[in-house]
N, CA, C and O atoms as a CHARMM CRD file, in Angstrom:
* protein
*
  344
    1    1 MET  N      0.85300  -1.18800  -0.15700 PROA 1      0.00000
    2    1 MET  CA    -0.05000  -0.06400  -0.07000 PROA 1      0.00000
    3    1 MET  C      0.77900   1.17900   0.06600 PROA 1      0.00000
    4    1 MET  O      1.63400   1.26000   0.94800 PROA 1      0.00000
    5    2 ARG  N      0.53400   2.20700  -0.83700 PROA 2      0.00000
    6    2 ARG  CA     1.31800   3.39000  -0.95700 PROA 2      0.00000
    7    2 ARG  C      0.01200   4.36200  -0.39000 PROA 2      0.00000
    8    2 ARG  O     -1.18000   4.07500  -0.50100 PROA 2      0.00000
    9    3 GLU  N      0.55000   5.50800   0.20500 PROA 3      0.00000
   10    3 GLU  CA    -0.44000   6.71200   0.61700 PROA 3      0.00000
   11    3 GLU  C      0.29700   7.89100   0.17000 PROA 3      0.00000
   12    3 GLU  O      1.51300   8.05400   0.27300 PROA 3      0.00000
   13    4 PHE  N     -0.68800   8.82800  -0.41900 PROA 4      0.00000
   14    4 PHE  CA    -0.18100  10.05000  -1.07000 PROA 4      0.00000
   15    4 PHE  C     -1.07100  11.19200  -0.43800 PROA 4      0.00000
   16    4 PHE  O     -2.29700  11.08000  -0.41400 PROA 4      0.00000
   17    5 ASP  N     -0.43100  12.26500   0.06000 PROA 5      0.00000
   18    5 ASP  CA    -1.05200  13.38500   0.50000 PROA 5      0.00000
   19    5 ASP  C     -1.70200  14.20100  -0.73900 PROA 5      0.00000
   20    5 ASP  O     -1.13200  14.30900  -1.82400 PROA 5      0.00000
   21    6 ARG  N     -2.91800  14.73900  -0.45000 PROA 6      0.00000
   22    6 ARG  CA    -3.41100  15.49600  -1.28400 PROA 6      0.00000
   23    6 ARG  C     -2.92500  16.88100  -1.43500 PROA 6      0.00000
   24    6 ARG  O     -2.48400  17.31100  -0.37000 PROA 6      0.00000
   25    7 PRO  N     -2.86500  17.71000  -2.40600 PROA 7      0.00000
   26    7 PRO  CA    -3.30700  17.27000  -3.78800 PROA 7      0.00000
   27    7 PRO  C     -2.23900  16.42500  -4.32000 PROA 7      0.00000
   28    7 PRO  O     -1.03200  16.57200  -4.13000 PROA 7      0.00000
   29    8 VAL  N     -2.87800  15.44300  -5.07000 PROA 8      0.00000
   30    8 VAL  CA    -1.92000  14.67900  -5.88400 PROA 8      0.00000
   31    8 VAL  C     -2.66000  14.16500  -7.11300 PROA 8      0.00000
   32    8 VAL  O     -3.86800  13.94100  -7.03200 PROA 8      0.00000
   33    9 ARG  N     -2.01000  13.97300  -8.21600 PROA 9      0.00000
   34    9 ARG  CA    -2.57500  13.57100  -9.43900 PROA 9      0.00000
   35    9 ARG  C     -2.88100  11.93100  -9.18200 PROA 9      0.00000
   36    9 ARG  O     -1.99800  11.15500  -8.81600 PROA 9      0.00000
   37   10 VAL  N     -4.02400  11.60600  -9.38900 PROA 10     0.00000
   38   10 VAL  CA    -4.26300  10.28200  -8.95000 PROA 10     0.00000
   39   10 VAL  C     -3.58300   9.22100  -9.96600 PROA 10     0.00000
   40   10 VAL  O     -3.16500   8.11800  -9.61200 PROA 10     0.00000
   41   11 SER  N     -3.54100   9.69700 -11.20500 PROA 11     0.00000
   42   11 SER  CA    -2.89000   8.85700 -12.27100 PROA 11     0.00000
   43   11 SER  C     -1.36100   8.74400 -12.05500 PROA 11     0.00000
   44   11 SER  O     -0.79500   7.66800 -12.24400 PROA 11     0.00000
   45   12 GLU  N     -0.68700   9.85900 -11.65700 PROA 12     0.00000
   46   12 GLU  CA     0.77300   9.75400 -11.27400 PROA 12     0.00000
   47   12 GLU  C      0.80100   8.73100  -9.97300 PROA 12     0.00000
   48   12 GLU  O      1.64200   7.83200  -9.98700 PROA 12     0.00000
   49   13 ALA  N      0.02700   8.83300  -9.00800 PROA 13     0.00000
   50   13 ALA  CA     0.14800   7.90900  -7.82500 PROA 13     0.00000
   51   13 ALA  C      0.10000   6.57200  -8.21700 PROA 13     0.00000
   52   13 ALA  O      0.88900   5.72900  -7.79000 PROA 13     0.00000
   53   14 VAL  N     -0.93000   6.30900  -9.13300 PROA 14     0.00000
   54   14 VAL  CA    -1.15700   4.90900  -9.49700 PROA 14     0.00000
   55   14 VAL  C      0.14500   4.41200 -10.29200 PROA 14     0.00000
   56   14 VAL  O      0.68800   3.34700  -9.99700 PROA 14     0.00000
   57   15 ILE  N      0.59200   5.20800 -11.27200 PROA 15     0.00000
   58   15 ILE  CA     1.78300   4.87600 -12.09900 PROA 15     0.00000
   59   15 ILE  C      2.89400   4.53600 -11.09000 PROA 15     0.00000
   60   15 ILE  O      3.45700   3.44200 -11.13400 PROA 15     0.00000
   61   16 GLU  N      3.19700   5.44300 -10.21300 PROA 16     0.00000
   62   16 GLU  CA     4.28700   5.21800  -9.35900 PROA 16     0.00000
   63   16 GLU  C      4.05900   4.04200  -8.51600 PROA 16     0.00000
   64   16 GLU  O      5.02100   3.30600  -8.29900 PROA 16     0.00000
   65   17 THR  N      3.04700   3.79900  -8.07000 PROA 17     0.00000
   66   17 THR  CA     2.74600   2.51800  -7.16900 PROA 17     0.00000
   67   17 THR  C      2.99600   1.24400  -7.90500 PROA 17     0.00000
   68   17 THR  O      3.70000   0.32000  -7.50000 PROA 17     0.00000
   69   18 LEU  N      2.27800   1.30300  -9.13800 PROA 18     0.00000
   70   18 LEU  CA     2.51900   0.06900 -10.08100 PROA 18     0.00000
   71   18 LEU  C      3.91000  -0.32100 -10.50000 PROA 18     0.00000
   72   18 LEU  O      4.32200  -1.47400 -10.62800 PROA 18     0.00000
   73   19 THR  N      4.70800   1.01200 -10.73600 PROA 19     0.00000
   74   19 THR  CA     5.91900   0.64900 -11.11200 PROA 19     0.00000
   75   19 THR  C      6.79800   0.05800  -9.98200 PROA 19     0.00000
   76   19 THR  O      7.71400  -0.72500 -10.23600 PROA 19     0.00000
   77   20 GLU  N      6.49200   0.45400  -8.74000 PROA 20     0.00000
   78   20 GLU  CA     7.11200  -0.11900  -7.67900 PROA 20     0.00000
   79   20 GLU  C      6.86100  -1.68800  -7.40700 PROA 20     0.00000
   80   20 GLU  O      7.64900  -2.52800  -6.97500 PROA 20     0.00000
   81   21 ALA  N      5.45400  -1.82300  -7.81400 PROA 21     0.00000
   82   21 ALA  CA     5.04500  -3.23600  -7.68300 PROA 21     0.00000
   83   21 ALA  C      5.64500  -4.21500  -8.65900 PROA 21     0.00000
   84   21 ALA  O      5.89400  -5.39600  -8.41700 PROA 21     0.00000
   85   22 VAL  N      5.84600  -3.57800  -9.79100 PROA 22     0.00000
   86   22 VAL  CA     6.47500  -4.39800 -10.90600 PROA 22     0.00000
   87   22 VAL  C      8.00700  -4.73600 -10.41900 PROA 22     0.00000
   88   22 VAL  O      8.52100  -5.83900 -10.60500 PROA 22     0.00000
   89   23 GLU  N      8.57900  -3.78200  -9.85500 PROA 23     0.00000
   90   23 GLU  CA     9.91600  -4.07500  -9.25400 PROA 23     0.00000
   91   23 GLU  C     10.01500  -5.09800  -8.35700 PROA 23     0.00000
   92   23 GLU  O     10.95400  -5.89300  -8.41600 PROA 23     0.00000
   93   24 ASP  N      8.93600  -5.19100  -7.32500 PROA 24     0.00000
   94   24 ASP  CA     8.80000  -6.36000  -6.41200 PROA 24     0.00000
   95   24 ASP  C      8.40600  -7.70900  -7.03900 PROA 24     0.00000
   96   24 ASP  O      8.93400  -8.78400  -6.75600 PROA 24     0.00000
   97   25 TRP  N      7.42900  -7.52400  -7.91100 PROA 25     0.00000
   98   25 TRP  CA     6.93800  -8.81300  -8.78000 PROA 25     0.00000
   99   25 TRP  C      7.14800  -8.67400 -10.08800 PROA 25     0.00000
  100   25 TRP  O      6.30200  -8.20700 -10.85000 PROA 25     0.00000
  101   26 PRO  N      8.28400  -9.06800 -10.43600 PROA 26     0.00000
  102   26 PRO  CA     8.62600  -9.08000 -12.19800 PROA 26     0.00000
  103   26 PRO  C      7.54200  -9.67300 -12.98800 PROA 26     0.00000
  104   26 PRO  O      7.21600  -9.25700 -14.10000 PROA 26     0.00000
  105   27 GLU  N      6.99700 -10.65400 -12.38100 PROA 27     0.00000
  106   27 GLU  CA     5.86100 -11.18100 -13.35600 PROA 27     0.00000
  107   27 GLU  C      4.67700 -10.29200 -13.72300 PROA 27     0.00000
  108   27 GLU  O      3.77400 -10.62100 -14.49200 PROA 27     0.00000
  109   28 LEU  N      4.78700  -9.13700 -13.08900 PROA 28     0.00000
  110   28 LEU  CA     3.45100  -7.99600 -13.48000 PROA 28     0.00000
  111   28 LEU  C      4.12400  -7.28400 -14.57400 PROA 28     0.00000
  112   28 LEU  O      3.44900  -6.42700 -15.14400 PROA 28     0.00000
  113   29 SER  N      5.40900  -7.49300 -14.99900 PROA 29     0.00000
  114   29 SER  CA     5.93000  -6.57600 -16.09200 PROA 29     0.00000
  115   29 SER  C      5.57800  -7.03100 -17.45600 PROA 29     0.00000
  116   29 SER  O      6.19500  -6.44000 -18.34300 PROA 29     0.00000
  117   30 ARG  N      4.75400  -7.91700 -17.83400 PROA 30     0.00000
  118   30 ARG  CA     4.18600  -8.16100 -19.17300 PROA 30     0.00000
  119   30 ARG  C      3.54800  -7.03900 -19.62000 PROA 30     0.00000
  120   30 ARG  O      2.99700  -6.20700 -18.89900 PROA 30     0.00000
  121   31 SER  N      3.63500  -7.01500 -21.00700 PROA 31     0.00000
  122   31 SER  CA     3.16200  -5.73100 -21.67800 PROA 31     0.00000
  123   31 SER  C      1.58900  -5.84900 -21.56400 PROA 31     0.00000
  124   31 SER  O      0.97600  -6.90400 -21.40100 PROA 31     0.00000
  125   32 PRO  N      1.01200  -4.51600 -21.68200 PROA 32     0.00000
  126   32 PRO  CA     1.54200  -3.32100 -21.87500 PROA 32     0.00000
  127   32 PRO  C      2.17200  -2.75800 -20.71100 PROA 32     0.00000
  128   32 PRO  O      1.81700  -3.11000 -19.58600 PROA 32     0.00000
  129   33 PRO  N      3.14600  -1.84800 -20.91100 PROA 33     0.00000
  130   33 PRO  CA     3.72400  -1.00500 -19.86300 PROA 33     0.00000
  131   33 PRO  C      2.64500  -0.32700 -18.93400 PROA 33     0.00000
  132   33 PRO  O      1.55900  -0.06000 -19.44800 PROA 33     0.00000
  133   34 VAL  N      2.83700  -0.05900 -17.74300 PROA 34     0.00000
  134   34 VAL  CA     1.68700   0.50400 -16.94900 PROA 34     0.00000
  135   34 VAL  C      1.38700   1.96800 -17.43900 PROA 34     0.00000
  136   34 VAL  O      0.21200   2.33300 -17.39000 PROA 34     0.00000
  137   35 SER  N      2.29600   2.79800 -17.88400 PROA 35     0.00000
  138   35 SER  CA     2.10500   3.98400 -18.46100 PROA 35     0.00000
  139   35 SER  C      1.13400   4.00900 -19.68400 PROA 35     0.00000
  140   35 SER  O      0.39700   4.97200 -19.89500 PROA 35     0.00000
  141   36 GLU  N      1.16800   3.00900 -20.40100 PROA 36     0.00000
  142   36 GLU  CA     0.10400   2.73400 -21.48600 PROA 36     0.00000
  143   36 GLU  C     -1.26500   2.04900 -20.85800 PROA 36     0.00000
  144   36 GLU  O     -2.32400   2.18000 -21.47200 PROA 36     0.00000
  145   37 PHE  N     -1.22100   1.48800 -19.90900 PROA 37     0.00000
  146   37 PHE  CA    -2.39400   0.84900 -19.24100 PROA 37     0.00000
  147   37 PHE  C     -3.26100   1.73200 -18.65600 PROA 37     0.00000
  148   37 PHE  O     -4.47400   1.61300 -18.83000 PROA 37     0.00000
  149   38 VAL  N     -2.69500   2.78200 -17.84600 PROA 38     0.00000
  150   38 VAL  CA    -3.46000   3.55000 -17.02400 PROA 38     0.00000
  151   38 VAL  C     -4.01200   4.90400 -17.82800 PROA 38     0.00000
  152   38 VAL  O     -3.22300   5.76900 -18.20800 PROA 38     0.00000
  153   39 ASP  N     -5.21700   4.98100 -18.01000 PROA 39     0.00000
  154   39 ASP  CA    -5.73300   6.28800 -18.49400 PROA 39     0.00000
  155   39 ASP  C     -5.75800   7.43800 -17.77400 PROA 39     0.00000
  156   39 ASP  O     -6.77800   7.65000 -17.11800 PROA 39     0.00000
  157   40 ALA  N     -4.77600   8.31900 -17.73900 PROA 40     0.00000
  158   40 ALA  CA    -4.65900   9.33600 -16.71100 PROA 40     0.00000
  159   40 ALA  C     -5.83100  10.23700 -16.57000 PROA 40     0.00000
  160   40 ALA  O     -6.27900  10.61400 -15.48700 PROA 40     0.00000
  161   41 ASP  N     -6.34300  10.58700 -17.85300 PROA 41     0.00000
  162   41 ASP  CA    -7.56000  11.50800 -17.88300 PROA 41     0.00000
  163   41 ASP  C     -8.73600  11.04400 -17.14900 PROA 41     0.00000
  164   41 ASP  O     -9.44700  11.77500 -16.46100 PROA 41     0.00000
  165   42 SER  N     -8.94700   9.47600 -17.37800 PROA 42     0.00000
  166   42 SER  CA   -10.15400   9.02600 -16.70200 PROA 42     0.00000
  167   42 SER  C     -9.83500   8.80900 -15.14000 PROA 42     0.00000
  168   42 SER  O    -10.77100   8.91100 -14.34600 PROA 42     0.00000
  169   43 LEU  N     -8.67100   8.54200 -14.72200 PROA 43     0.00000
  170   43 LEU  CA    -8.34200   8.41600 -13.37500 PROA 43     0.00000
  171   43 LEU  C     -8.45600   9.73700 -12.47100 PROA 43     0.00000
  172   43 LEU  O     -8.99000   9.77700 -11.36300 PROA 43     0.00000
  173   44 ASP  N     -7.85700  10.81200 -13.14700 PROA 44     0.00000
  174   44 ASP  CA    -7.85000  12.01800 -12.30600 PROA 44     0.00000
  175   44 ASP  C     -9.15000  12.53200 -12.42600 PROA 44     0.00000
  176   44 ASP  O     -9.34500  13.38100 -11.55500 PROA 44     0.00000
  177   45 GLY  N    -10.22100  12.33600 -13.23800 PROA 45     0.00000
  178   45 GLY  CA   -11.58600  12.87200 -13.27900 PROA 45     0.00000
  179   45 GLY  C    -12.50300  12.08300 -12.37700 PROA 45     0.00000
  180   45 GLY  O    -13.63700  12.53600 -12.21400 PROA 45     0.00000
  181   46 LEU  N    -12.14000  10.88800 -11.72900 PROA 46     0.00000
  182   46 LEU  CA   -12.97500  10.15400 -10.91400 PROA 46     0.00000
  183   46 LEU  C    -13.47400  10.93100  -9.67200 PROA 46     0.00000
  184   46 LEU  O    -14.61900  10.73000  -9.26800 PROA 46     0.00000
  185   47 PHE  N    -12.83900  11.61300  -9.19200 PROA 47     0.00000
  186   47 PHE  CA   -13.20700  12.09600  -7.83500 PROA 47     0.00000
  187   47 PHE  C    -13.77600  13.63700  -7.80100 PROA 47     0.00000
  188   47 PHE  O    -13.10000  14.63400  -8.05300 PROA 47     0.00000
  189   48 LYS  N    -15.14500  13.61900  -7.44000 PROA 48     0.00000
  190   48 LYS  CA   -15.85600  14.82000  -7.43800 PROA 48     0.00000
  191   48 LYS  C    -15.37600  15.75800  -5.92300 PROA 48     0.00000
  192   48 LYS  O    -14.67600  15.30700  -5.01600 PROA 48     0.00000
  193   49 SER  N    -15.88300  16.92200  -5.98000 PROA 49     0.00000
  194   49 SER  CA   -15.68600  17.78600  -4.84700 PROA 49     0.00000
  195   49 SER  C    -16.05200  17.02800  -3.61000 PROA 49     0.00000
  196   49 SER  O    -15.24800  17.09600  -2.68100 PROA 49     0.00000
  197   50 ARG  N    -17.27100  16.22800  -3.43200 PROA 50     0.00000
  198   50 ARG  CA   -17.90900  15.73000  -2.34100 PROA 50     0.00000
  199   50 ARG  C    -16.78200  14.75900  -1.76400 PROA 50     0.00000
  200   50 ARG  O    -16.55900  14.68100  -0.55600 PROA 50     0.00000
  201   51 ALA  N    -16.10200  14.03800  -2.71500 PROA 51     0.00000
  202   51 ALA  CA   -15.03200  12.95900  -2.12900 PROA 51     0.00000
  203   51 ALA  C    -13.81700  13.72400  -1.39200 PROA 51     0.00000
  204   51 ALA  O    -13.04700  13.08200  -0.67900 PROA 51     0.00000
  205   52 LEU  N    -13.67200  15.06700  -1.57700 PROA 52     0.00000
  206   52 LEU  CA   -12.72300  15.77400  -1.05600 PROA 52     0.00000
  207   52 LEU  C    -12.85100  15.95800   0.42900 PROA 52     0.00000
  208   52 LEU  O    -11.93400  16.03700   1.24700 PROA 52     0.00000
  209   53 GLU  N    -14.19600  16.01500   0.64400 PROA 53     0.00000
  210   53 GLU  CA   -14.64000  16.33100   2.25500 PROA 53     0.00000
  211   53 GLU  C    -14.56300  14.91500   3.03700 PROA 53     0.00000
  212   53 GLU  O    -14.52300  14.92200   4.26800 PROA 53     0.00000
  213   54 GLU  N    -14.54400  13.76700   2.35000 PROA 54     0.00000
  214   54 GLU  CA   -14.56500  12.62300   3.13900 PROA 54     0.00000
  215   54 GLU  C    -13.39000  12.35500   3.89400 PROA 54     0.00000
  216   54 GLU  O    -12.26900  12.61200   3.45600 PROA 54     0.00000
  217   55 THR  N    -13.63600  11.75800   5.20900 PROA 55     0.00000
  218   55 THR  CA   -12.32900  11.46100   5.86700 PROA 55     0.00000
  219   55 THR  C    -12.07000   9.95200   6.08200 PROA 55     0.00000
  220   55 THR  O    -10.99100   9.53500   6.50300 PROA 55     0.00000
  221   56 THR  N    -13.06600   9.19300   5.78500 PROA 56     0.00000
  222   56 THR  CA   -13.10200   7.73400   5.72300 PROA 56     0.00000
  223   56 THR  C    -12.72500   7.33200   4.25600 PROA 56     0.00000
  224   56 THR  O    -13.28700   7.83200   3.28200 PROA 56     0.00000
  225   57 HSD  N    -11.70800   6.36900   4.16700 PROA 57     0.00000
  226   57 HSD  CA   -11.22400   5.81600   3.02800 PROA 57     0.00000
  227   57 HSD  C    -12.20600   4.87700   2.51400 PROA 57     0.00000
  228   57 HSD  O    -12.56000   3.96700   3.26400 PROA 57     0.00000
  229   58 ILE  N    -12.75200   4.96900   1.22000 PROA 58     0.00000
  230   58 ILE  CA   -13.63400   4.00100   0.64900 PROA 58     0.00000
  231   58 ILE  C    -12.99900   3.61200  -0.67000 PROA 58     0.00000
  232   58 ILE  O    -12.41800   4.46300  -1.34400 PROA 58     0.00000
  233   59 PRO  N    -13.09600   2.31300  -1.06900 PROA 59     0.00000
  234   59 PRO  CA   -12.76800   2.06500  -2.48300 PROA 59     0.00000
  235   59 PRO  C    -13.40800   2.80000  -3.45800 PROA 59     0.00000
  236   59 PRO  O    -14.63400   2.71800  -3.53300 PROA 59     0.00000
  237   60 SER  N    -12.68800   3.62300  -4.34700 PROA 60     0.00000
  238   60 SER  CA   -13.16900   4.49600  -5.22000 PROA 60     0.00000
  239   60 SER  C    -13.14500   3.93300  -6.58400 PROA 60     0.00000
  240   60 SER  O    -13.96000   4.26200  -7.44600 PROA 60     0.00000
  241   61 VAL  N    -12.14100   3.02800  -6.77500 PROA 61     0.00000
  242   61 VAL  CA   -12.05300   2.41600  -7.97600 PROA 61     0.00000
  243   61 VAL  C    -11.22200   1.16300  -7.90100 PROA 61     0.00000
  244   61 VAL  O    -10.18400   1.19100  -7.24000 PROA 61     0.00000
  245   62 GLU  N    -11.60200   0.04200  -8.54000 PROA 62     0.00000
  246   62 GLU  CA   -10.73100  -1.15700  -8.41700 PROA 62     0.00000
  247   62 GLU  C    -10.50100  -1.70600  -9.92000 PROA 62     0.00000
  248   62 GLU  O    -11.44600  -1.79100 -10.70500 PROA 62     0.00000
  249   63 PHE  N     -9.32100  -2.03300 -10.23000 PROA 63     0.00000
  250   63 PHE  CA    -9.17500  -2.75500 -11.51200 PROA 63     0.00000
  251   63 PHE  C     -8.16400  -3.64400 -11.62000 PROA 63     0.00000
  252   63 PHE  O     -7.31700  -3.69600 -10.72700 PROA 63     0.00000
  253   64 LEU  N     -8.10800  -4.36400 -12.57800 PROA 64     0.00000
  254   64 LEU  CA    -7.02300  -5.51500 -12.53800 PROA 64     0.00000
  255   64 LEU  C     -5.81000  -4.91200 -13.49800 PROA 64     0.00000
  256   64 LEU  O     -6.01500  -4.16300 -14.45300 PROA 64     0.00000
  257   65 PHE  N     -4.71300  -5.30500 -13.13200 PROA 65     0.00000
  258   65 PHE  CA    -3.32700  -5.03200 -13.94300 PROA 65     0.00000
  259   65 PHE  C     -2.49600  -6.13400 -13.76200 PROA 65     0.00000
  260   65 PHE  O     -2.07200  -6.46400 -12.65400 PROA 65     0.00000
  261   66 GLN  N     -2.20600  -6.81000 -14.95900 PROA 66     0.00000
  262   66 GLN  CA    -1.35500  -8.08600 -15.15800 PROA 66     0.00000
  263   66 GLN  C     -1.45300  -9.03600 -13.96700 PROA 66     0.00000
  264   66 GLN  O     -0.44600  -9.47600 -13.41200 PROA 66     0.00000
  265   67 GLY  N     -2.53800  -9.29900 -13.63800 PROA 67     0.00000
  266   67 GLY  CA    -2.80600 -10.31000 -12.62200 PROA 67     0.00000
  267   67 GLY  C     -2.72900  -9.77300 -11.17100 PROA 67     0.00000
  268   67 GLY  O     -2.43600 -10.54600 -10.25900 PROA 67     0.00000
  269   68 ALA  N     -2.95700  -8.61800 -10.96600 PROA 68     0.00000
  270   68 ALA  CA    -2.97200  -7.89900  -9.71700 PROA 68     0.00000
  271   68 ALA  C     -4.14600  -7.07600  -9.75900 PROA 68     0.00000
  272   68 ALA  O     -4.52500  -6.48200 -10.76800 PROA 68     0.00000
  273   69 VAL  N     -4.82400  -7.05100  -8.42600 PROA 69     0.00000
  274   69 VAL  CA    -5.97400  -6.14100  -8.28500 PROA 69     0.00000
  275   69 VAL  C     -5.41700  -4.75100  -7.61200 PROA 69     0.00000
  276   69 VAL  O     -4.71600  -4.75900  -6.60000 PROA 69     0.00000
  277   70 VAL  N     -5.76500  -3.70500  -8.21500 PROA 70     0.00000
  278   70 VAL  CA    -5.46200  -2.32600  -7.91800 PROA 70     0.00000
  279   70 VAL  C     -6.58700  -1.59900  -7.21800 PROA 70     0.00000
  280   70 VAL  O     -7.60500  -1.34900  -7.86200 PROA 70     0.00000
  281   71 THR  N     -6.49300  -1.26300  -6.03300 PROA 71     0.00000
  282   71 THR  CA    -7.65500  -0.43300  -5.43500 PROA 71     0.00000
  283   71 THR  C     -7.22300   0.96300  -5.23100 PROA 71     0.00000
  284   71 THR  O     -6.08900   1.14200  -4.78800 PROA 71     0.00000
  285   72 VAL  N     -7.97400   1.97100  -5.49400 PROA 72     0.00000
  286   72 VAL  CA    -7.62800   3.31500  -5.37900 PROA 72     0.00000
  287   72 VAL  C     -8.65200   3.86800  -4.31000 PROA 72     0.00000
  288   72 VAL  O     -9.84600   3.91600  -4.60500 PROA 72     0.00000
  289   73 MET  N     -8.22700   4.26400  -3.13700 PROA 73     0.00000
  290   73 MET  CA    -9.06300   4.87900  -1.98400 PROA 73     0.00000
  291   73 MET  C     -8.84400   6.24500  -1.90200 PROA 73     0.00000
  292   73 MET  O     -7.69200   6.65900  -2.02800 PROA 73     0.00000
  293   74 TYR  N     -9.88100   7.11200  -1.68900 PROA 74     0.00000
  294   74 TYR  CA    -9.70400   8.61900  -1.65800 PROA 74     0.00000
  295   74 TYR  C    -10.32100   9.00500  -0.45000 PROA 74     0.00000
  296   74 TYR  O    -11.36600   8.49500  -0.04500 PROA 74     0.00000
  297   75 ALA  N     -9.65200   9.96200   0.18100 PROA 75     0.00000
  298   75 ALA  CA   -10.13600  10.65200   1.45100 PROA 75     0.00000
  299   75 ALA  C     -9.24000  11.78400   1.59400 PROA 75     0.00000
  300   75 ALA  O     -8.92900  12.47300   0.62300 PROA 75     0.00000
  301   76 SER  N     -8.76300  12.02800   2.91100 PROA 76     0.00000
  302   76 SER  CA    -7.85700  13.12300   3.10100 PROA 76     0.00000
  303   76 SER  C     -6.48100  12.77300   2.48500 PROA 76     0.00000
  304   76 SER  O     -5.66400  13.66600   2.26000 PROA 76     0.00000
  305   77 THR  N     -6.23200  11.50900   2.21900 PROA 77     0.00000
  306   77 THR  CA    -5.05700  11.04400   1.50400 PROA 77     0.00000
  307   77 THR  C     -5.65000  10.07600   0.30400 PROA 77     0.00000
  308   77 THR  O     -6.82400   9.71300   0.24500 PROA 77     0.00000
  309   78 VAL  N     -4.75300   9.77200  -0.51700 PROA 78     0.00000
  310   78 VAL  CA    -5.10800   8.94000  -1.58700 PROA 78     0.00000
  311   78 VAL  C     -4.24900   7.65000  -1.23900 PROA 78     0.00000
  312   78 VAL  O     -3.03300   7.73100  -1.06500 PROA 78     0.00000
  313   79 ARG  N     -4.94500   6.46300  -1.14700 PROA 79     0.00000
  314   79 ARG  CA    -4.29900   5.22300  -0.87700 PROA 79     0.00000
  315   79 ARG  C     -4.45000   4.25100  -2.09100 PROA 79     0.00000
  316   79 ARG  O     -5.53200   4.04000  -2.63800 PROA 79     0.00000
  317   80 ILE  N     -3.23800   3.66400  -2.47400 PROA 80     0.00000
  318   80 ILE  CA    -3.34500   2.75500  -3.52100 PROA 80     0.00000
  319   80 ILE  C     -2.79200   1.38000  -3.09700 PROA 80     0.00000
  320   80 ILE  O     -1.65500   1.25600  -2.64200 PROA 80     0.00000
  321   81 ILE  N     -3.61000   0.39500  -3.25800 PROA 81     0.00000
  322   81 ILE  CA    -3.11400  -1.03400  -2.83600 PROA 81     0.00000
  323   81 ILE  C     -3.25300  -1.81000  -3.83600 PROA 81     0.00000
  324   81 ILE  O     -4.23000  -1.80600  -4.58500 PROA 81     0.00000
  325   82 VAL  N     -2.04400  -2.71700  -3.94400 PROA 82     0.00000
  326   82 VAL  CA    -1.89500  -3.50000  -5.10100 PROA 82     0.00000
  327   82 VAL  C     -1.73500  -4.90600  -4.57300 PROA 82     0.00000
  328   82 VAL  O     -0.78400  -5.09300  -3.81400 PROA 82     0.00000
  329   83 GLU  N     -2.48700  -5.86900  -4.85100 PROA 83     0.00000
  330   83 GLU  CA    -2.63300  -7.18100  -4.30800 PROA 83     0.00000
  331   83 GLU  C     -2.47600  -8.10000  -5.56500 PROA 83     0.00000
  332   83 GLU  O     -3.11100  -7.82800  -6.58400 PROA 83     0.00000
  333   84 ARG  N     -1.60800  -9.22600  -5.51200 PROA 84     0.00000
  334   84 ARG  CA    -1.42700 -10.16200  -6.44100 PROA 84     0.00000
  335   84 ARG  C     -2.72900 -11.18600  -6.22100 PROA 84     0.00000
  336   84 ARG  O     -3.17500 -11.58100  -5.14400 PROA 84     0.00000
  337   85 ASP  N     -3.15700 -11.46300  -7.42800 PROA 85     0.00000
  338   85 ASP  CA    -4.21400 -12.77900  -7.34900 PROA 85     0.00000
  339   85 ASP  C     -3.64400 -13.98100  -6.80700 PROA 85     0.00000
  340   85 ASP  O     -2.48200 -14.27300  -7.08700 PROA 85     0.00000
  341   86 ALA  N     -4.38000 -14.74500  -6.01900 PROA 86     0.00000
  342   86 ALA  CA    -3.84800 -15.80900  -5.47100 PROA 86     0.00000
  343   86 ALA  C     -3.98900 -17.00300  -6.43800 PROA 86     0.00000
  344   86 ALA  O     -3.55300 -18.11000  -6.12000 PROA 86     0.00000
């Protein structure tokens, strides 16, 4: 899990976290590269102003990346969790 203070571009936080996960788990490095997989415009537009006021982290988006589940949680900080499928 990585945690980022706001303000942060969600796409940059996801790419940074996934890049570190690929270093830890080389089997995640199959193509496409993470920078081509993550649609920065879509991720950065996920959170409305109401989410900015939340203090409890809730799963805001979850997607699969190369056999890993990526969960993005948004509140006073942005948390990104990468878990390999069992």
